[in-house]
N, C-alpha and C positions, 0 to 999 in steps of 0.2 A: 716354338722348341726347335723348328726347324734348324740345324746349319747349314745349307746347301752353300747360304751365299758369302761364310767368315772364306779367310784368307787359308790356304792349306798350310800356309810355310811352318805356322805355326803346331810345336808338337802337339799340342792340343787339340787338336779335329780328332785327330786318330781316337783317345779314348773317348772321345766324346761322342764320336761317332757308335762307342759300339754300351751307348749309355743302355738302347733298350736289352741290351743283354746281364741287366744290373738284374739282382731280388727285387724283389715287389720289397723288401723291407728301402731295401738300398735306394730302389727310385722313389718310394715312401718320402724317406728321409729328403732325399734331394731336392725335391718338388715341394716340400716345407721348406725349404733352406731359400730357395730360390724364390718360391715368392714373398720371406717375410724379409729376406737379406739383413739376418742380425748382424750385429760385431762381436758378439760371441753365442757359442749357438755346443749343447753339450748331448749329444746321444750313449745314448748306453745301452752295448749290444750285447747280448750272449757271450762267452768265450767262445770263435769257433764259427760266429755269423756271419763272419766278412767287411770288419770295421776298417781294415786298408784298404783294398778296394771302394769302400764306400769314399773314403779321407781322400782318398788320390785322383777319381771321379771329380771328389766338388773340385778341389785343384785344381785339375785341370780347367773344369770351367771357369773357374775363377780369374786362371789367368788367361784364358782365352778372351777372356771379355775386360781383358784388362783393371780390373777391381784390383787386384793383386801382380807384383812384377816380380815378386819372388816366394819362398817357399823357406821357413823353417821347421822343423819336427823334431820335438824333443820326446824320447824314447825312454824306457827303465836301466836297459842295459846297452854294453859292447854289440853283445849280439841283436840287438832287437834293434841298433841304428844302423847296421848294417843289414838287416832285414829290409828294412824300409826304403833301402836307396834302389837294390834290385828289385821291388816287385812300382816304384816309384820311376825306374826307367823300363818297365815292360809297359810301363804309358807314355813314355816320351819324355818323363819328366827325368832331368836328372841333380840326382842331391847328393853335396860329397860329406862321404860319412867320415873323411878323417881331418876335416876343417878345427882348423885349430888358434888360428888369428890374421889378423890382418883383410887385405886384399880378394874377393873370392876369385876362381880364375872363369873369364866372362863364358867359356862351356857350362856353365851351369846354373840352373833355376835355382838353386836354394844349397842348407845345407843340412844334416841329419846329428842333432846330438844327443847328450845325456842329459837327469835332468843336474846329475853331479856336477859335470861340465860345466851345467848355466851356475851350477852354483858357487865354481871356484870362479866364474869372469863374468859378473851379469851384468857389465858397462860394454863392452866388449859386443856383448846379442842388442843390448838398448842400440847402443849405436847404427850398428846393422839395421834394425825395425826404424830407425828415424829415417836415416837414409835414402831407403826407399818402399813403397805400399806391400806389405809383408803380410803374406796367410802364417799364422803360426798353429803345428797342428798337435798338441799336446796330446801323446798318447799313454793311454793308463794312468790319468790326470791325478788318483788318489795318491798315486807316487809325490804327486807336489806337498804333500801335505807331513808325505815321513817326517821332515825334521822341520824347524822352524825357517830355519835355514832358507832348503829347496823351496819354500812355497814362499819365502822375500826374496828371494835371489828369481822368483819365477814373477812377480810379479815385477818388481824393479827392471827386468829386461823387456819383459813384453805391457808391459802398461800401454805403452803409445803403440801400440800390431793396427794394424788396420783392421784388421778380420783373425780371430780366432776359435780355432775348430778343437772340444775338446775329445776324446774317448774315454769310456771305461767301459769295461765288461761287467766292473762287478761298484758301483757307486756308492758303496759304504766301508767307513775304517771306526776301527777299534778304538779309536780316539776322537777328543773333539775339536780338533785341529781347526779349520775353517781350511778350506780348498782354494788356490787365488780360480777368478774368472770364474765363478762354481756363482749360480744365484739358490738362493737360498727363501725357502717362504715358511712362513708362521703358519700352525695347524690352529684348528679350534683347540687345542692340548696346549697352547701357549709354546708349543716346541718346532722350531725353526730345522726342516729338511730339504734335500738339495733337491732340487726339480732340474729335471732332464727338458730340454726342448724338445728328444724324439726317444722312445723307450721302445724295443723290442727285446723280448723277456725271453729264457730257456723251455716257455712254455708255447709260446708261439713258431719259435724255430725249429721243436721237435716235430710239432704238426705238419710245419711247411716241409718238413724233411729238409731239414738244412744241418741239424744238430744230431749226432746219435744217439737213440735212447743210452741210457745206463746204466746193468745191471751190477749191484754192488754185492761181493759176495762177503760175510763177516766169518771171522773167525773168532771160539774165546778161547779158554786150555786154562792150565794152573800155576799157574808163576809163584815162587816161593823165592823172594829177598831177606837181605839184611842192611835195615832203615840208620842211620848216619847216628843211632841211637844206641847199636850194636843188637839192636828184636832182630828174630828173625821171625816174618810174617809168612802167612800162605795163605794165597784169595785166588776167585775166581772171577777170571774176566770178566765182564758181562753182569756180575751177580754188582746189587747195591751196597757200596761201600764208603767211605766217605772221601772229600777230596785229593787231600793227600797219597792215599791207600790207588783211588782208581789210578792216579800220574804214577805213581811207586809199581804199580801194574803193570801197565803199557808200557815206563823205561826198559823194565823187565822181559816180557815179550818183544821187545823190537832190537832185545841186546846179540849180538848174531852168534854167539857160545853156544845161545839156549837149544830148544826143538824146538819151538815158534816159528821163527823168520823162515828157517831149511824148509821146513813141513806150507809153508805157504807159498817161499820163491819156489817150490815140488808145483804146488796147485797152479799157480799162475802162470806156469810153465807149460804147465797139461791146456789149460787153459787157451795159452798161444798157439799151442799146435791144434788146435782145434778149431780156430780162428780162420789158423790158414791156409787150412783147409776150403775159406771159401775166397780169403784176402791174401792172395799165397804171402803177401810183403810187410801184412802187418807188424809190430814192433811192441814191445814191452818197454815200459818203464818203471825204477825205481826211486821214488822219491824219500832220500836217508835225511838225516836232524846233521847231519854232519862227517867232515872230511872221513875220519878213523872209520866209521860203521859203515859211509860208502863201501872204500876199499873191501871192507869184510864180507860187506853182501855182495861186489865181485866177486870174488875170490867163490862166496858160494855159488852164485851163478854159476862161474865154472867147471865146478865139481858139480854140481847136481846136472847139468846140462851137456857137460866136454865143449860146451863155446864160451867165448872170449865174452864180456861187458863193453861195452862204452862206458870210461867212467871220466865225469863230468864235474868236475867240483870245485869250480871257478870262474867268476865273468871275466876273465882273460881272453886275446886271440886265439889262445891255443883251442881253448875252450869253442868258440866261436867256431871256428874247423870242425873241431870235433864232433858239434853238432849238425852241422851239414853235411857230413860223409856220414854218418850215419841214415840223415833223415833220407840220401838217396843210395844207400844199402837198400842190404834187404837185412840184416843180422836183425839177432831175436833182441836182444838187449842192453838198452844202458842204464848207466845207474847216474844219479845225479844229486847235490845239495842244493836243495833252494831253487836253486835259478831257473830249473826249467819249468817252475812252477807257472808263471806268465809270461804270455805272448808269445814263448820262442816256437815257431810252427810246423811241430815234423806228421802231416795228418798221418802216416799211416801208422802211428801210434794207436793202439784199440786195447794192449790192455798195462793197468797199472797197480802197482802197488806202493797204499801208503804209509810210509814205513819213518815217521817223522809223528812228533811229539806234538808240533805247534797246531791251535785249535781254535783259531780266529776262525770266523765263516768265508772272509776275505782269504786266508790261504786257501783254503781248502776248499772252493768254489775258483777259482784261479786253479787251484791242480786238477782239479776234476774235468776245469774247462781242457785240458792237456789232450783230453781223449777224444772228444765230443766233436771234433771237426767232420762233416760227416763227407765224403768222396760219393758217393754212391747211393740209391737207396737200402736200404736195407741189413746194411752196416749198423750192430753194436759194441757199445764199450761195455768193461768189466773192469771194475777197479777194487781191488781186495782188498779189510778192513781192520782191527781190532777192533772189535763188539766193545766200545767207550759209549756209552750213552749221549757224550756230545754230539761224535761224530756222526753216529745213527742219526740221529736228529735233523742235522745236517744235509746229512744223504737222503731226507723223506722229505727235505724241502727244497730243492734241487728246484723247483719252481715259481717259490717264490721272490716277488720283486722285494729289494730295498734300496732304500736311498740315505743319503750318508745325511745321520743327526747330528745336531750340532749344541743342541741344548743336552742336558742330563734333566730325564724328566723330572717334576719336581717331588712327587711321592714316592714311596719306595723303592728301595731298586732292587723290587721280585719283579717291575714290568720295565724296565732296562737290560739287553741282554747285552748292557757293554760292561756295567756296574761290578758284574762277577771278572770281567781280566784287567778292569782295573784296581781291583780289590786281588788279585791275586798279583800282579804287580810289587800293590803294595806289599801284600806280604815277603814276595820273593825278594825285596831289599831290603825289611826289613830283616830279614834272617841272614841276610848276607853280614849287615850292618854287628848284626848283636851276637855273631855266633864267638862263641869264648875257645881258647885255646882246645878245653876238659871235653867237648862236642867235634872237634875234625880227631878225637882218638880213631872215629870210621867215620869210613863213608860212605855213602849210600851204593853195593852190589847184588846185581842178577846172581841169581843164586842158579837158578835153573823154572826152562816151560816147556807147555808143550803146546797142542796145539790141535783144538776141535775143529769140525767146518761146523758153523749154529748157525744162523741163515739165510737167505738170499733177499734184498730189501730192492723192490724193481717200482716205480711208479706209484711213492705212497703207498704201495703195502707187500707187505713182508711173509715168505713163505721156508718153507723146511722144517727139519724133524733134526737135531742136534746128531753128528756124524763124525765118525773115527777117521783123521789124513790118512787118508791111501785105501779107505774104504769102498764097497760097490756105491755104495748111496751119494758120499761127496760126486763121485767118476761120474753121477749121473747128474749133479748140477755142474761142474766141469764141460758137459757134453752135449750142455749146451749148443746149437749152432752157430758159427757165426752172423750168418744173412738172414734175420727173421724182420719180419716190417713189426711195429711194438705190439699191437695184440697178438698178434702168435709170440712173442716172447710171454705173456702173461699167461696164457692161454697153455702155453709147453709146462711154467711154470706150476699152475695149479697140479696139470697135470703129474709131473714128478712129485708134489708133495702126496697126494693123496696113493701115488703109490709105492710111496716110501713107511704112510702109515698103514695101508693094507700089508707090506712087509711085517709089519714093525707086531701087528696085531695077533700075525703068525707065532710070532717067537716065546718061548717059555719068559713067563716074569726075570726069573731070577739073573736070565743072558743078559737081562737090560743094565749099564752099566751106566747109559750117560740117560738125561731128562726127555722120554722121548713126546714131548708134545709141542704142536703144531707153532710154528713163530709167532703167530697170529697172540693164543694162550699161554706166552711169555716173554709179556712188554718187557724192554728192558730199563729201565727208571732209576733214576738217582738214590740215592742212601734217603734225601731229606724224602722224598715221593713215598719212598715206601713208608718212611713215621708216619706221613700226612692217610696212608693208606689205611696201615693196620688203626691209625684213631679214628679213621671214616669209621671204619669195622665195628670197634669197639663201644662207639656213639651208637650205633644202629643197632649191635646186640640190648647196649643198654639200654633203648626205647622199647626194643621189643619184649625186655625184661618186664616190666609194665606192663607192659598188652595183657601178655601171655602168663603169668605170675611161675613163670620156671626160674630160678637162681642162672648167671653168668658161666657155670662151668657145663651147666647142662645143654648149654644154647650152640657152647663152641664145641662143645664136641658131639653132638647131633650135627653142625657144619661140619665137621670134620668127615661125619660118618658120610654123608651123602655127600658130600665135595668133593671128598680123598684131601691127600697131604698130610703134612705134620701140622704138630699144634703151631695158633699166629707168629709165635716169636716168630719161627723157621721157615716159614712158608713161602711161596715166590708172590710175588708181586701178580703173575697172572693169576695164582691160588686165590689169592685174598681176594682179588676181582670179583672171582667165581661166586664166594661165601659171603660176600657185600650182595652181588643181584640177591641168591638163596633166600636171603634171610628178609632182601626188601621182597621181596615174591612174598614169601608165608608171613610180613605186615599186611599185606596188601589184601590176603586173603582173609582172615582176621577182623578187617573192617565190617 
């Protein structure tokens, strides 16, 4: 691998000379590539791990060794296209991010384009690839499956390429469109899954100090809304309810006119102040559902903090400049609609507010990926989110590596994590098609909301008892230092929780207006899971009736007396689980 004998004229020499500065995973992926020299290579690396550096170092090596003569980078957005060109220039590779047609100026080593751009003119890119040996870098390649036309255009444009390097931080999609140039292998269950040539997951990156640990701050609260049918409904975020009710309660929480959003933004801003004590330029980002809400959130931030927020509404040139300006400033807040969820690199972002109702694992992982890029040891990231079962599930599974599943499982949809979202799409389409004029008399309307600090999720564990927004208990969690080693975070959270429990024991019971139980004793479950738990309890009680000879009612009352809490129809999942444990204990004793 010594490159001393190589001509110093080629710009690839400088970056290749810095190969020993690569992170261990980047070097490992390089070694594997150079050893196998494949035509197609899929590298899966967690957001923030440094995929761009790996790809450009490899490009430099391939140019340098005349394996290829030019490079084409395909990125998801206009902003990312420019970001690639800037990163490449630092390694001596000149890419034209403004290329649209015709011959390329001699000073360039290649072009940076978007998937949409390839979709419009696939033959233009095919001709370029056929004329000279080309390396095509497909950044966040799952986008090539976004629309059939993009996938087909990529296939048509880059099928003749000499080498293709596919990169992604999240190699899974909620549909089953095959992604071009990705190998799928059939498992023992007969299901084809994407097969990566090199994988570097969040768990590994965390252990290596390449990414930051993420502390999730989850908020519940009471929501009230009016449905399309004109009914008024009230519910508490995090309590088991039907899917429709969850999504309506979630929308109510995110409504900028309620109390939930201002309270959560205030808490996130306090967290940012704490983090800035040790990371002076730390920034915060709100990911909004649409432009109207984004504007409203920016206005709230101005009112709460006295500082103006940078507003990014679309993927245009102006937006790109605003992100750049924010990235190089030490302004506190940015509000964006969707686009900053992926690949946009603002390493100083350390606090996030997930204020969108998008609930796919792909989007969530990409969104959280904006906050995890580590610049020095000990930096932590904090993400604020509503207590919604699905989101808490994603937060607890940060370290799970997934592949893109091409076939739907043959079994019941229970085992298919994507069946639900497919069903939701069908339902949504059906509702739109079947709405009659009568139903449209009312549209969904958020009426009121409040916010309650609910729990902290960290490293697949949950901490904290509920606390009012603005209370000392909430401040206790918001005030965790911004520079900590991963095991220190865990220790501190355990201490905070112990302190909260001790305080609560000293308070008279009548003062407790919130559920005073630590998070692990009040699991957030779906409506369906709660029904399953009740069914399990009733089955165990019935079995114990035969064993003990006592009637059902007596056993249920006895369980309530011993474990505390309301009748099982109103009991929380945590309370039902305690009763299940207790009745199992009794049954074992009687044997």
